[in-house]
ZAVOSE-199821 format. One record per residue (C-alpha): residue number from 1; x, y negated, z; residue in three letters. Coordinates in pm, 1 decimal. Layout:
REM ZAVOSE-199821
    i        c1        c2        c3   aa
  NUM         X         Y         Z  ALA
...
//
This chain:
REM ZAVOSE-199821
    i        c1        c2        c3   aa
    1  -11831.6   14845.9   -1240.0  UNK
    2  -11657.8   14646.9   -1505.9  UNK
    3  -11768.6   14289.4   -1462.0  UNK
    4  -11818.6   14038.6   -1187.0  UNK
    5  -12192.2   14034.7   -1259.6  UNK
    6  -12216.2   14410.1   -1199.1  UNK
    7  -12022.0   14386.0    -872.5  UNK
    8  -12237.0   14094.2    -757.1  UNK
    9  -12554.8   14282.1    -849.2  UNK
   10  -12436.9   14588.1    -655.0  UNK
   11  -12357.0   14378.4    -347.4  UNK
   12  -12688.5   14191.4    -358.3  UNK
   13  -12897.9   14507.2    -397.8  UNK
   14  -12704.9   14737.4    -163.4  UNK
   15  -12870.4   14860.1     154.6  UNK
   16  -12554.8   15040.8     272.7  UNK
   17  -12438.3   14822.1     560.6  UNK
   18  -12115.0   15015.2     617.0  UNK
   19  -12029.8   14991.6     247.2  UNK
   20  -12087.7   14617.1     250.4  UNK
   21  -11863.4   14581.3     555.7  UNK
   22  -11590.2   14771.5     373.7  UNK
   23  -11624.4   14546.4      66.5  UNK
   24  -11611.7   14241.3     293.3  UNK
   25  -11295.4   14365.0     463.2  UNK
   26  -11126.1   14423.7     127.1  UNK
   27  -11216.8   14071.0      13.5  UNK
   28  -11102.0   13910.4     339.0  UNK
   29  -10768.7   14094.5     324.2  UNK
   30  -10717.6   13990.2     -37.8  UNK
   31  -10792.2   13624.5      38.4  UNK
   32  -10547.3   13629.9     330.7  UNK
   33  -10278.8   13785.0     109.8  UNK
   34  -10324.9   13524.1    -164.4  UNK
   35  -10304.2   13242.1      91.5  UNK
   36   -9986.8   13391.6     239.6  UNK
   37   -9827.3   13407.8    -104.8  UNK
   38   -9927.7   13046.5    -177.9  UNK
   39   -9778.3   12930.4     152.8  UNK
   40   -9453.6   13118.2      87.2  UNK
   41   -9422.0   12958.2    -255.8  UNK
   42   -9490.3   12615.5    -109.2  UNK
   43   -9234.0   12672.9     168.5  UNK
   44   -8963.1   12738.6     -89.2  UNK
   45   -8994.8   12388.0    -230.7  UNK
   46   -9047.0   12202.8      98.5  UNK
   47   -8762.9   12098.6     326.1  UNK
   48   -8722.3   11855.0     612.2  UNK
   49   -8706.5   11504.9     467.8  UNK
   50   -8908.3   11584.7     153.5  UNK
   51   -9150.2   11304.6      61.5  UNK
   52   -9504.8   11440.4      21.4  UNK
   53   -9865.2   11328.3      -0.4  UNK
   54  -10187.0   11493.4     113.9  UNK
   55  -10559.3   11426.3     141.4  UNK
   56  -10676.7   11342.7     491.4  UNK
   57  -11043.9   11433.1     462.8  UNK
   58  -11114.1   11149.0     707.5  UNK
   59  -11196.5   10864.2     472.1  UNK
   60  -11363.0   10640.3     730.4  UNK
   61  -11077.0   10630.6     979.5  UNK
   62  -10776.7   10685.3     749.1  UNK
   63  -10698.3   10636.6     380.5  UNK
   64  -10810.3   10926.4     159.7  UNK
   65  -10450.2   11009.0      67.4  UNK
   66  -10146.5   10964.9     292.5  UNK
   67   -9776.5   10981.1     212.9  UNK
   68   -9499.6   11077.0     448.8  UNK
   69   -9183.5   11274.8     511.7  UNK
   70   -9172.5   11632.8     634.3  UNK
   71   -9021.8   11654.9     982.2  UNK
   72   -9089.3   12024.8    1053.6  UNK
   73   -9153.5   12334.8     841.8  UNK
   74   -9320.2   12639.1    1001.1  UNK
   75   -9450.8   12959.0     841.0  UNK
   76   -9773.9   12820.5     696.7  UNK
   77   -9782.4   12457.9     810.2  UNK
   78   -9555.9   12157.0     791.8  UNK
   79   -9555.9   11847.0    1008.1  UNK
   80   -9559.3   11522.8     810.5  UNK
   81   -9461.4   11187.7     961.8  UNK
   82   -9676.9   10903.2     825.4  UNK
   83   -9747.4   10546.0     923.7  UNK
   84  -10058.6   10686.2    1098.7  UNK
   85   -9863.6   10934.6    1310.3  UNK
   86   -9767.5   11297.8    1265.5  UNK
   87  -10000.2   11535.2    1080.9  UNK
   88   -9992.4   11917.2    1082.6  UNK
   89  -10085.1   12016.1     727.0  UNK
   90  -10107.3   12355.3     550.8  UNK
   91   -9816.1   12372.7     308.2  UNK
   92  -10048.7   12456.7      21.7  UNK
   93  -10224.3   12119.4      71.8  UNK
   94   -9921.3   11893.2      27.7  UNK
   95   -9788.9   11758.6    -301.2  UNK
   96   -9421.1   11674.9    -344.2  UNK
   97   -9358.6   11320.6    -466.4  UNK
//
């Protein structure tokens, strides 16, 4: 299988449930690994006191984008203090200002 189209075709036509579960597990593990790497890279550039912005996803109640200062850095998340309170945000979702 050389191309994405061939892999997709194989997955869509396969009747081997155990094989599909194995493919799913490989994909899930790969996605988790990529996210871990992204979080580690983000953690290297984020420190307490860094000014950041992020999208809230709650456009009716809050502005679409908020700015604030990092008050805590954990393994995959950081806590950002804004004028709307503290927000726990994945490090890959914040942008340094």
